[in-house]
C-alpha positions as CSV (number, residue, x, y, z in Angstrom):
1,M,-104.7,63.5,-34.0
2,W,-105.6,60.1,-32.7
3,D,-107.2,57.3,-34.8
4,F,-109.6,56.0,-32.1
5,S,-113.1,57.0,-31.1
6,I,-113.4,57.8,-27.4
7,A,-117.2,57.3,-27.6
8,K,-116.7,53.8,-29.1
9,A,-114.2,52.9,-26.4
10,I,-116.6,54.1,-23.7
11,A,-119.4,52.1,-25.3
12,L,-117.3,48.9,-25.3
13,V,-116.4,49.4,-21.6
14,V,-120.0,50.0,-20.7
15,R,-121.0,46.8,-22.5
16,T,-118.5,44.9,-20.4
17,W,-119.6,46.4,-17.1
18,P,-119.5,43.1,-15.2
19,F,-115.7,43.1,-15.6
20,T,-115.5,46.8,-14.6
21,L,-117.3,46.0,-11.4
22,L,-115.1,43.0,-10.9
23,R,-112.0,45.1,-11.3
24,L,-113.4,47.7,-8.9
25,A,-114.1,45.0,-6.3
26,I,-110.7,43.4,-6.6
27,W,-108.7,46.7,-6.4
28,T,-110.9,47.9,-3.6
29,A,-110.1,44.8,-1.7
30,I,-106.4,45.2,-2.4
31,T,-106.5,48.9,-1.3
32,I,-108.3,47.9,1.9
33,A,-105.8,45.2,2.5
34,F,-102.9,47.6,2.1
35,V,-104.4,50.2,4.4
36,G,-105.5,47.6,6.9
37,T,-102.1,45.8,7.2
38,T,-100.3,49.1,7.1
39,G,-102.4,50.3,10.0
40,V,-102.0,47.1,12.0
41,G,-98.2,47.2,11.4
42,A,-98.1,50.9,12.4
43,G,-100.2,50.2,15.5
44,L,-97.9,47.4,16.6
45,G,-94.9,49.6,15.9
46,W,-96.4,52.4,17.9
47,G,-97.1,50.1,20.8
48,I,-93.6,48.7,20.8
49,G,-92.2,52.3,20.4
50,H,-93.4,53.2,23.9
51,I,-90.3,51.4,25.3
52,G,-88.2,54.2,23.9
53,D,-88.4,58.0,23.4
54,A,-90.6,59.9,21.0
55,D,-88.1,59.6,18.1
56,F,-87.9,55.8,18.6
57,R,-91.7,55.6,18.7
58,H,-92.0,57.5,15.4
59,G,-89.4,55.2,13.8
60,A,-91.1,52.1,15.1
61,T,-94.5,53.3,13.8
62,F,-93.0,53.9,10.4
63,W,-91.2,50.6,10.1
64,G,-94.2,48.7,11.5
65,G,-96.5,50.3,8.8
66,L,-93.9,49.6,6.1
67,A,-93.7,45.9,7.2
68,G,-97.5,45.6,7.1
69,A,-97.6,47.1,3.6
70,G,-94.9,44.6,2.6
71,V,-97.1,41.7,3.8
72,T,-99.9,42.8,1.4
73,A,-97.4,43.4,-1.4
74,V,-96.2,39.8,-1.1
75,W,-99.7,38.6,-1.1
76,V,-100.7,40.6,-4.2
77,F,-97.5,39.4,-6.0
78,S,-98.4,35.8,-5.2
79,L,-101.8,36.4,-6.9
80,R,-100.4,38.1,-10.0
81,E,-101.1,35.2,-12.3
82,Y,-104.7,34.9,-11.2
83,L,-105.2,38.7,-11.4
84,L,-103.8,38.7,-15.0
85,Y,-106.3,35.9,-15.9
86,L,-109.3,37.3,-14.1
87,T,-109.1,41.1,-14.5
88,T,-107.1,41.4,-17.8
89,A,-107.5,38.3,-20.0
90,G,-111.2,37.9,-19.2
91,H,-111.9,41.6,-19.8
92,V,-110.0,41.6,-23.1
93,A,-112.1,38.6,-24.2
94,A,-115.3,40.4,-23.4
95,L,-114.1,43.5,-25.2
96,V,-113.2,41.5,-28.3
97,A,-116.7,40.0,-28.3
98,A,-118.3,43.4,-27.8
99,S,-116.1,45.0,-30.6
100,E,-117.3,42.3,-33.0
101,G,-120.9,43.1,-32.3
102,R,-121.6,39.8,-30.6
103,S,-124.3,39.5,-28.0
104,L,-123.0,39.5,-24.4
105,P,-124.8,38.2,-21.3
106,G,-124.8,40.3,-18.2
107,G,-123.5,39.8,-14.7
108,V,-121.6,36.7,-13.7
109,D,-122.6,34.9,-17.0
110,Q,-120.5,37.4,-19.0
111,I,-117.5,36.8,-16.8
112,R,-117.9,33.0,-17.1
113,M,-118.3,33.2,-20.9
114,A,-115.2,35.4,-21.3
115,L,-113.1,33.2,-19.0
116,D,-114.2,30.1,-20.9
117,A,-113.0,31.8,-24.1
118,V,-109.6,32.5,-22.5
119,K,-109.3,28.9,-21.2
120,S,-110.1,27.4,-24.6
121,R,-107.3,29.5,-26.2
122,F,-104.6,29.4,-23.6
123,G,-105.3,26.5,-21.3
124,E,-103.8,26.8,-17.8
125,I,-103.5,30.1,-16.0
126,H,-99.8,29.6,-15.5
127,L,-99.1,29.2,-19.2
128,L,-101.0,32.4,-20.0
129,F,-98.8,34.1,-17.5
130,V,-95.6,32.7,-19.1
131,L,-96.8,33.9,-22.5
132,D,-97.6,37.3,-21.1
133,Q,-94.1,37.6,-19.6
134,S,-92.5,36.5,-22.9
135,I,-94.5,39.0,-24.8
136,K,-93.3,41.8,-22.5
137,G,-89.7,40.8,-22.9
138,A,-90.0,40.7,-26.7
139,V,-91.7,44.0,-26.8
140,R,-88.8,45.6,-24.9
141,A,-86.6,44.4,-27.8
142,V,-89.0,46.2,-30.3
143,T,-88.5,49.3,-28.2
144,G,-84.8,49.0,-28.2
145,L,-84.5,48.3,-31.9
146,I,-86.7,51.2,-32.9
147,E,-85.1,53.6,-30.5
148,G,-81.6,52.6,-31.6
149,V,-81.9,52.3,-35.3
150,G,-85.3,53.8,-36.3
151,A,-83.9,57.0,-37.7
152,F,-81.1,55.3,-39.5
153,L,-83.4,52.8,-41.2
154,G,-86.0,55.4,-42.2
155,L,-88.9,53.6,-40.7
156,P,-92.3,55.0,-41.8
157,G,-93.7,57.3,-39.1
158,L,-90.5,57.6,-37.1
159,E,-88.3,59.9,-39.1
160,G,-87.2,62.9,-37.1
161,M,-88.5,61.3,-33.9
162,A,-85.6,59.0,-32.9
163,R,-85.0,60.7,-29.5
164,L,-88.7,60.7,-28.6
165,A,-89.4,57.2,-30.0
166,G,-87.8,55.3,-27.2
167,A,-89.6,57.1,-24.3
168,V,-93.0,57.0,-26.0
169,L,-92.7,53.4,-27.2
170,R,-92.0,52.4,-23.6
171,V,-95.4,53.9,-22.6
172,S,-97.1,52.5,-25.7
173,T,-96.0,49.0,-24.7
174,T,-98.0,49.2,-21.5
175,F,-101.0,47.6,-23.2
176,L,-99.3,45.7,-26.0
177,D,-99.6,42.3,-24.3
178,E,-103.4,43.0,-24.2
179,L,-103.4,43.8,-27.9
180,V,-101.6,40.5,-28.6
181,L,-104.0,38.7,-26.4
182,A,-106.9,40.3,-28.2
183,R,-105.6,39.3,-31.6
184,N,-105.2,35.7,-30.4
185,L,-108.8,35.7,-29.2
186,R,-110.2,37.4,-32.3
187,L,-108.4,34.9,-34.6
188,A,-109.5,32.0,-32.3
189,T,-106.1,30.5,-32.9
190,S,-105.1,27.1,-31.7
191,D,-101.4,28.2,-31.6
192,P,-101.2,31.3,-29.4
193,W,-97.4,31.4,-29.4
194,T,-97.1,31.6,-33.2
195,T,-99.9,34.2,-33.3
196,S,-98.2,36.2,-30.6
197,R,-94.9,36.1,-32.6
198,E,-96.7,37.4,-35.6
199,S,-98.5,40.1,-33.5
200,I,-95.2,41.4,-32.1
201,V,-93.7,41.6,-35.6
202,L,-96.8,43.5,-36.8
203,Y,-96.4,45.8,-33.8
204,A,-92.9,46.6,-34.9
205,Q,-94.1,47.3,-38.4
206,N,-96.8,49.7,-37.2
207,A,-94.9,51.2,-34.2
208,G,-95.4,54.7,-35.6
209,V,-99.2,54.5,-35.6
210,V,-99.3,52.8,-32.2
211,M,-96.9,55.4,-30.8
212,R,-99.0,58.4,-32.0
213,N,-102.1,57.0,-30.4
214,A,-100.3,56.0,-27.3
215,V,-99.2,59.6,-26.8
216,W,-102.8,60.8,-26.6
217,L,-103.8,58.0,-24.4
218,T,-100.9,58.6,-22.1
219,V,-101.9,62.3,-21.8
220,F,-105.5,61.2,-21.1
221,R,-104.4,58.6,-18.6
222,A,-102.1,61.1,-16.7
223,V,-104.8,63.8,-16.6
224,A,-107.3,61.3,-15.3
225,A,-104.9,60.0,-12.7
226,V,-104.3,63.5,-11.4
227,A,-108.0,64.2,-11.3
228,I,-108.7,61.0,-9.4
229,F,-105.8,61.6,-6.9
230,V,-107.2,65.1,-6.1
231,A,-110.8,63.7,-5.7
232,V,-109.8,60.9,-3.4
233,M,-107.5,62.9,-1.0
234,G,-110.5,63.6,1.3
235,P,-111.6,59.9,1.5
236,A,-108.0,58.9,1.9
237,A,-107.5,61.2,4.9
238,A,-110.7,59.8,6.5
239,L,-109.5,56.2,5.8
240,V,-106.2,56.7,7.8
241,W,-107.7,59.0,10.4
242,F,-107.6,56.4,13.2
243,A,-104.2,54.9,12.3
244,P,-101.5,55.4,14.9
245,G,-99.0,58.0,13.9
246,S,-101.2,58.9,10.9
247,G,-100.2,62.0,9.0
248,P,-99.7,63.5,5.5
249,G,-97.5,60.6,4.4
250,W,-100.1,57.9,5.2
251,T,-102.8,60.0,3.6
252,F,-100.7,60.4,0.4
253,L,-100.1,56.6,0.4
254,A,-103.8,55.8,0.8
255,A,-104.7,58.3,-2.0
256,L,-102.1,56.8,-4.2
257,L,-103.5,53.3,-3.7
258,L,-107.0,54.5,-4.4
259,T,-105.9,56.3,-7.5
260,V,-104.1,53.2,-8.8
261,G,-107.1,51.0,-8.1
262,L,-109.5,53.4,-9.9
263,Q,-107.1,53.9,-12.8
264,K,-106.8,50.1,-13.4
265,S,-110.6,49.6,-13.0
266,L,-111.9,52.5,-15.1
267,I,-109.2,54.2,-17.1
268,D,-107.0,51.3,-18.3
269,P,-110.0,49.4,-19.9
270,L,-110.8,52.5,-21.9
271,C,-107.2,52.7,-23.1
272,I,-107.2,49.0,-24.1
273,A,-110.5,49.4,-26.0
274,A,-109.2,52.5,-27.8
275,L,-105.9,50.8,-28.9
276,M,-107.7,47.6,-29.8
277,E,-109.8,49.6,-32.3
278,V,-106.6,51.2,-33.9
279,W,-104.7,47.9,-33.8
280,A,-107.4,45.8,-35.4
281,R,-108.0,48.3,-38.2
282,R,-104.3,48.8,-38.9
283,V,-103.0,45.2,-39.0
284,E,-106.0,43.7,-40.9
285,G,-104.7,42.1,-44.0
286,Q,-101.0,42.7,-43.2
287,R,-98.4,40.0,-43.2
288,P,-95.5,39.9,-40.8
289,D,-92.3,41.3,-42.3
290,P,-89.6,38.6,-42.4
291,V,-86.9,41.3,-42.0
292,W,-88.4,42.4,-38.7
293,D,-88.9,38.8,-37.6
294,E,-85.2,38.2,-38.1
295,R,-84.2,41.4,-36.3
296,L,-86.3,40.5,-33.3
297,A,-85.0,36.9,-33.2
298,S,-81.4,38.2,-33.2
299,A,-82.1,40.9,-30.6
300,S,-84.4,39.2,-28.1
301,Q,-84.1,36.0,-26.2
302,A,-87.7,36.4,-25.1
303,F,-88.8,36.5,-28.7
304,R,-86.8,33.4,-29.5
305,D,-88.5,31.7,-26.5
306,I,-91.9,32.5,-28.1
307,V,-90.8,30.9,-31.3
308,E,-89.4,27.8,-29.5
309,R,-92.3,27.4,-27.2
310,A,-94.8,27.2,-30.1
311,R,-93.6,23.6,-30.6
312,T,-94.2,22.3,-27.1
313,A,-96.4,24.7,-25.2
314,F,-99.8,24.2,-23.6
315,A,-99.6,20.7,-22.2
316,G,-98.0,19.3,-25.3
317,R,-100.6,20.3,-27.8
318,P,-99.1,20.5,-31.3
319,A,-98.3,23.9,-32.7
């Protein structure tokens, strides 16, 4: 079975409700923007389509809607660094404080307090984003190493699971950058790059435990996503009712966007809180294995970048 408490995870998310509301507000705005620009694009395409026959009009409506959605996708992509900082890093900081039993203010004060904690550890938003991308790259190396040589090396918790290991580990890495971030914040480190390096090595050492819990969380996340999708089909159909050329395809897209938004706002924080509990308990007192450190350094440029950046990162602060 799993090693986390669902009740504790829910309690942590409830204590950090200002970030949950912030996530909901941001993803609601993104969903409305997608639907709105898609509708406007489809409307323009539908209008232009009248210069041709019915098939041309349908095609113009489709491509117009696709172009409108593309505009919002570019906008969201341009905000990815700020979204990471605001909805992920800040929420993780609040979850860490809540998990340690610290008192948390409510409302905007909690958001301000958590973001101040992130700033004090990581400095500029862009540098936090660079670290996050480096962690993701290094984690892919962990996945490849364990998938490729796990059975051969006889890693604890992975014997007999070589074929399954790769697929499950890819899912388990969804929230690993948040776990690394949480460890940085919990240790109040002044050298996040070195702490991140150690955390990635510790993840490699404990991949079997993380994997087992990730399986259960993945099942929970998938079931919740399906339930949300079914529940929002009605509102999604109403949302696209007035769009030119609206049909099942537009309804499906709107329902998918609403599902993603609700999943990221409500379900993902629960998964992060649950894995944080397992992670903190598992790695406490452990030291990074030099053998794994060497394997990752030889297998991953991203991991080597983390090691190298520890010397010069964050506006020249010493490592």
